[in-house]
N, C-alpha and C positions, 0 to 999 in steps of 0.2 A: 884877441887873435886878429891879425891883419886880414882883411877881406879883399885882398888883392893878390893876383898871381904875378910871378916873375915874368920877364919877357919870354924866357925859354918855355915856361909852363903855358903861357898864353898862346905862343906859336904852336906848341904841340896840341893843345886843345882845339885851336882853330883848324889845324890840319885834320884832326880826327873828325870834327863836325863837318868839314868840307867833304871828306871821303864818305861819311854816312849820307850826306845830302846827295852826292853823286851816285851812290849805290842804291838809293831808294827814290829815284826820280818820280815814281808812280804816286808818291805821297803828296806831291806839291802841285798846286795850281797857280800858274803865272808867277812863280817866284824865281828869282835869279840869285845865285849864291853871292855874287859880289856885293849886292845890296844888303844881304843879311850880314855878311862879314863886316862891311863898313859900319853897320849899326852896332855890332858886337865890339869892334875895335874902339868905338867911341864911348864904351860903357864898361869899364873895368870891374865894377861891382857885380854886374850881371854875368860877366865871364866867370867870376869867382863862384857865383851860384850855380852856373852850368857845370863847372868843374866838380862842385859838391854833388850835383845830380849824377855825374859820370862816375865819380869814385865810389858812390854807394850802389852802383849797379843799374842806374836808371836808363842809360843809353839815350840821352836827350836828343830830340830832333825837332826841327821847326816844322810844324804841321799846318799852321794857320797864319794868315795875315789879317789883322783886324783893321778894316778900312776906317771904322769910326774913331779909333784911338791912334791910328798910324803906328801899330805895334806888331812885331813878329811874335808869335806865341810858340814856345818850345814846350813839348810834353815828354814825359818818360815813355820811351818806346821799347823798353826791354820786353821780351815775350811774356815774362812772368813778373809779378810784383817785385820791385828791386830788392835783391838779396840783402843789401846793407841797411834796409829800412823795414825789416820784418820783426816780428815778436815785440810789437809795441802796442800799448793800450791807446785809446783814442786821444785823450788830452791830459794835460797836467793835473787837472782836478781828479780825473779817474786814477791816474798814477798815485797821487797822494792818498786816495781813499783805500788803496790796497794795504792790508795789514802785513801780509806775507807774500813771498814769491813775486816781488815787484819786478817788472821788466826794466830794462836799462833806460827807457825813455818813453815818450808819447809821440804819436804821429804829428799832432798839431805843433807841439814844441819843437820837434826836429825840423819840420818844414819851415817854421819861423826862423830858426837858427840858420838854416841853409839859405834863407832869403827867397823861398818859393812858396807857392800856394798849393794846398791840397786840392785835388780835383773835386768839383761839384758832381752830382749825379748826372747832370746834363752834359758836362764836359767828358765824363767817363763814357757815356753812351756815344758821344760824338767821335771820340778816338776809336771806338770799336767799329765805326763805319770805315775807318782807314785800314785797319788790320784787326785781327782777332787777338786779344790779349787776355791774360789771366785764365788760361785753360786748366791750370792746375793749382793756382794760388788765388787769393782774393785781396782786395784793396779797400781800406777805409776811404770813405768819401765825406765831404763836408756835410755835417749833420745840422738840422734846424735846431734852434734854441728850444723849441717846444719839446722835441724828442730828447734833447740833451738834458733838460731840466728834470725829466722823468728817469734819468739814469741811463738812457740808451744811446746808441750810435749806429750808423748804418754803414754797410760795406757792399761792394759789388764784385761779381765775377762773371765769367762767360762759360756756360755749360750748354750742351745740346743746341749749339748754334744760337743761343739766346743770352742776352744780358739779364742777370738777376740782381735784384736789390734785396738785401737781408738786414736784419737787426741783431744786435747783441748788446750786452751790457758794455758800457764804455770802458770799464776797467778790464775787460777780457783781452787776452792776447794769444796769438797762435803762431807757430813757426812758419806757417804758410800764408799769414796775412801781414801785409805791409801797407804802403800807400804810394800812390802815383802823384806826381806834382806837375805844375806848370810854371812857366816863367815868361813874363811879358817883357820884351826888349824894344 
């Protein structure tokens, strides 16, 4: 599959991202859209990944600028875990371990295919300081190797005005659990 958008698709996505940027100015500190757009226009592969985030319901938006790496960081900003990325077990190992009722994919595999990273617990908590997300859903987050070796995986949500971290078997999946991603450009 070609990981590049047509000129028309790129223009439409950039227009959508610009409108989202303008509609949520409270999210940004010292960022100017023309700088973000210039970075995106020079990186067609990243535009393709952002489009994947958008088409799966993530509503990506640039929330951070990393001074150390000189990168803009886009996060899924949909109010709930992206609808097109739910009902997934944690990783491909967990998917392959299921004998029956396998979900269609795993969170880690789908994120890799999309060219994005699944959020860490710290990143999840960070975006919750911008807005409140996952009030009805939950999202898998990057799980340590130690937990994963024992068969588990962790996920987060926000309830009672608090971010909670939970555990589950990595092979589990639920209609209300997906994953949020980020992309560095």
